[in-house]
C-alpha positions as CSV (number, residue, x, y, z in Angstrom):
1,M,73.3,6.3,346.3
2,P,77.1,5.5,346.0
3,T,78.4,3.2,348.5
4,P,79.6,4.5,351.5
5,V,83.2,4.4,352.6
6,S,83.9,4.1,355.8
7,P,86.2,6.9,357.3
8,D,88.6,5.0,358.6
9,L,90.0,4.7,354.6
10,V,90.1,8.1,353.8
11,S,93.4,10.0,355.2
12,P,92.4,12.5,357.8
13,S,95.3,14.6,356.5
14,A,94.7,14.7,353.0
15,F,91.0,15.0,353.3
16,V,91.9,18.7,355.2
17,T,94.6,19.4,353.0
18,T,91.9,19.4,349.9
19,L,89.3,21.1,351.9
20,F,91.7,24.2,352.6
21,A,92.6,24.1,348.8
22,S,89.3,23.9,347.5
23,D,88.1,26.5,350.1
24,E,90.8,28.7,350.7
25,L,92.7,28.5,347.8
26,A,90.2,28.5,345.6
27,L,91.6,25.5,343.3
28,P,90.0,23.7,341.3
29,L,90.1,19.7,342.6
30,G,89.4,16.7,341.2
31,S,89.4,12.6,342.0
32,E,88.9,9.0,340.5
33,D,85.8,8.7,342.0
34,G,84.0,11.2,344.4
35,N,82.6,9.2,347.0
36,A,79.8,10.4,349.3
37,V,82.5,10.8,352.1
38,T,85.0,12.9,349.8
39,S,83.0,14.5,347.4
40,R,82.5,18.0,349.5
41,P,86.2,19.9,348.0
42,L,85.3,18.4,344.6
43,L,84.2,19.8,341.4
44,F,84.6,17.0,339.2
45,A,85.4,13.1,339.1
46,H,86.9,11.1,336.4
47,G,86.1,7.2,336.3
48,V,82.7,7.4,337.6
49,Q,80.7,7.7,333.7
50,T,83.2,4.8,332.9
51,W,85.7,3.6,335.0
52,G,89.3,1.5,334.8
53,F,88.7,-1.9,334.2
54,G,90.4,-5.2,333.1
55,W,93.5,-4.5,335.0
56,A,93.6,-8.4,336.5
57,D,93.1,-9.1,332.6
58,A,96.0,-11.3,331.0
59,E,94.3,-10.3,327.8
60,M,94.5,-6.5,327.9
61,R,97.9,-6.5,329.4
62,D,98.9,-8.9,326.4
63,K,100.6,-6.6,323.5
64,G,100.0,-8.9,321.0
65,S,96.3,-9.0,321.9
66,P,93.3,-7.2,320.3
67,Y,92.0,-6.4,323.6
68,Y,95.7,-4.4,324.6
69,L,95.1,-1.2,326.2
70,G,98.4,0.4,325.3
71,A,101.7,1.5,326.8
72,W,102.5,4.7,328.7
73,W,104.5,5.7,325.8
74,P,105.5,7.7,323.8
75,P,105.5,10.7,326.0
76,E,103.5,12.8,323.8
77,E,100.5,10.6,323.3
78,P,100.9,7.2,325.3
79,G,99.5,4.3,323.8
80,L,97.2,3.6,327.2
81,F,95.4,6.8,326.6
82,F,95.3,7.1,322.5
83,K,95.7,3.5,321.2
84,A,92.2,2.0,320.1
85,A,91.4,-1.3,321.8
86,R,88.5,-3.7,320.9
87,V,86.0,-4.7,324.3
88,K,85.7,-8.2,326.0
89,A,82.3,-9.7,325.3
90,L,82.3,-9.7,329.3
91,Y,83.0,-5.9,329.5
92,L,80.7,-4.9,326.8
93,R,78.0,-6.8,329.1
94,T,78.9,-5.5,332.6
95,V,80.6,-2.3,332.1
96,F,78.8,-0.4,328.5
97,N,75.2,-2.7,328.0
98,P,73.4,0.5,328.5
99,R,69.9,-1.7,329.4
100,D,72.1,-2.7,333.2
101,R,73.1,0.9,333.9
102,L,71.2,3.3,336.2
103,P,72.2,6.9,337.1
104,L,72.4,6.5,340.7
105,Y,75.3,8.7,341.2
106,Q,74.0,11.3,339.0
107,A,71.0,11.7,340.7
108,V,72.8,12.3,344.1
109,F,75.7,14.4,342.9
110,H,74.4,15.6,339.2
111,D,74.3,19.3,340.2
112,A,77.4,19.4,342.5
113,V,80.0,17.2,341.2
114,I,80.6,16.8,337.3
115,N,81.3,13.3,336.7
116,S,83.0,11.7,333.4
117,H,84.8,9.0,331.8
118,H,88.3,7.6,333.6
119,W,91.3,9.2,331.9
120,Q,92.7,6.1,330.5
121,T,89.2,5.2,328.7
122,D,88.4,8.4,326.9
123,S,85.5,8.5,324.8
124,L,87.0,7.3,322.0
125,K,89.0,4.4,323.1
126,F,86.5,1.9,322.4
127,S,85.3,2.6,318.7
128,E,82.7,-0.5,318.8
129,V,80.8,1.3,322.2
130,A,81.4,5.0,321.3
131,A,78.2,5.4,320.0
132,E,76.5,3.9,323.6
133,R,78.8,6.2,325.4
134,A,78.0,9.3,323.5
135,L,74.0,8.4,324.3
136,L,75.0,7.9,328.0
137,N,76.4,11.5,328.4
138,V,74.0,13.4,326.2
139,L,70.9,11.2,328.5
140,Y,72.7,11.6,331.8
141,N,74.1,15.2,331.1
142,T,77.4,14.1,332.1
143,P,80.6,15.8,329.8
144,P,82.5,13.3,327.3
145,L,86.1,13.1,328.0
146,F,88.8,13.7,325.2
147,N,92.4,13.1,324.8
148,L,94.1,15.6,322.8
149,G,97.3,15.3,321.2
150,R,99.0,17.2,318.5
151,A,99.6,14.1,316.2
152,S,95.7,12.6,316.7
153,L,93.9,16.2,316.7
154,G,92.6,15.8,313.2
155,A,91.2,12.6,313.3
156,R,89.5,13.2,316.6
157,L,87.4,16.5,316.0
158,P,85.0,15.8,313.5
159,A,84.0,13.0,316.4
160,M,84.4,16.1,319.1
161,R,82.8,18.5,317.6
162,R,79.8,16.3,317.0
163,L,79.0,15.9,320.4
164,D,79.7,19.2,321.5
165,A,77.3,20.9,319.2
166,A,74.7,19.2,321.0
167,F,76.3,18.2,324.8
168,R,77.7,22.1,325.3
169,P,73.8,23.9,324.7
170,L,72.3,20.9,327.2
171,H,75.4,21.4,329.9
172,E,74.9,24.9,329.7
173,A,71.1,24.6,330.6
174,L,71.1,21.7,333.1
175,W,74.9,21.4,334.9
176,S,73.3,23.1,337.8
177,Q,69.5,20.7,337.8
178,A,69.1,17.9,339.6
179,L,68.5,14.8,338.2
180,V,65.1,14.1,339.4
181,G,64.0,10.9,337.4
182,F,64.5,8.1,335.1
183,R,62.7,5.6,333.0
184,W,62.8,2.8,330.6
185,L,60.3,3.5,328.2
186,D,60.1,0.0,326.3
187,A,60.8,-3.6,327.8
188,A,64.2,-4.1,326.0
189,G,65.4,-1.5,328.5
190,L,66.9,0.5,324.7
191,V,64.7,3.5,325.4
192,Q,65.2,5.6,328.5
193,E,64.3,8.9,329.5
194,T,65.9,11.5,332.4
195,R,64.2,14.3,333.9
196,F,66.0,17.2,335.4
197,G,64.7,19.7,338.4
198,D,63.8,22.6,336.1
199,G,61.2,20.2,333.7
200,S,63.7,19.2,331.2
201,R,63.8,16.2,329.8
202,I,66.3,14.0,327.5
203,T,65.5,10.7,325.7
204,A,68.0,7.9,324.5
205,N,67.3,5.3,321.8
206,F,70.5,3.0,321.8
207,G,68.3,0.7,319.7
208,A,68.7,0.1,316.0
209,A,65.6,0.9,314.6
210,A,63.4,4.7,315.1
211,V,60.4,4.1,317.8
212,P,57.8,6.8,318.6
213,V,58.3,8.9,321.6
214,D,55.6,11.2,322.5
215,G,54.1,10.8,319.2
216,T,57.1,11.6,317.4
217,P,59.6,9.1,315.7
218,L,62.9,9.1,317.3
219,A,65.6,7.8,315.4
220,G,68.1,4.8,316.5
221,R,70.9,5.7,318.4
222,S,69.7,8.9,318.8
223,A,69.1,11.6,321.4
224,R,66.7,14.0,321.7
225,A,66.3,16.8,325.0
226,R,63.4,19.2,325.3
227,L,64.5,22.2,327.6
228,A,62.2,23.6,330.0
229,D,62.8,26.6,327.9
230,G,60.8,25.1,324.8
231,R,64.1,24.4,323.1
232,E,64.9,20.9,321.5
233,I,67.9,19.6,320.7
234,V,68.5,16.2,318.8
235,F,72.1,14.3,318.7
236,E,72.5,11.5,316.5
237,A,75.2,9.3,317.5
238,R,77.9,7.6,314.5
């Protein structure tokens, strides 16, 4: 379960305003977290699948560092959102290692709140973990997040189309289904499976080598979904 938030930390006036905007005005509302107290009016929560991290890390604020996240400039494509950056070893272990993650938020809110990456850490921000993040999107059935700009759209489109081809039919089938099961299929924690309320299953192999799953090889860095209606969808991360 998500960590409960004390009602004392939630502004009553702000919460009432969001309820009014959602219930009376029928506006789609989002948040950076979407915790257990404030999730009722929300349709989406960015910052759950990948959250903002490292803001107190001097190297990530140093313009001369390979870990520099970027500036709030230029206005059409701020570097913070579009500049590729490396990930320090610390965060590779604590933020992006799939063996150390559990879909706890998704287990509670998958069929209620759409959750994705933080807007400052979109799906293409960190190339060295792009494959792992895409596989997690497929495995948890949580949407990727792509920042768009005219100058960079052409370079970003191939990755967007490749992931969309697999994720779109999955999400169309599973967006309203509860995530009811999660398990590791190997001792290393690199082969993982999720199950959904309608009986659909998704298996992801985060390792480099193919492994047998249900008697059929699953290639390294790939995911396979077997939907309740009999369809099978395969995604290979690159």
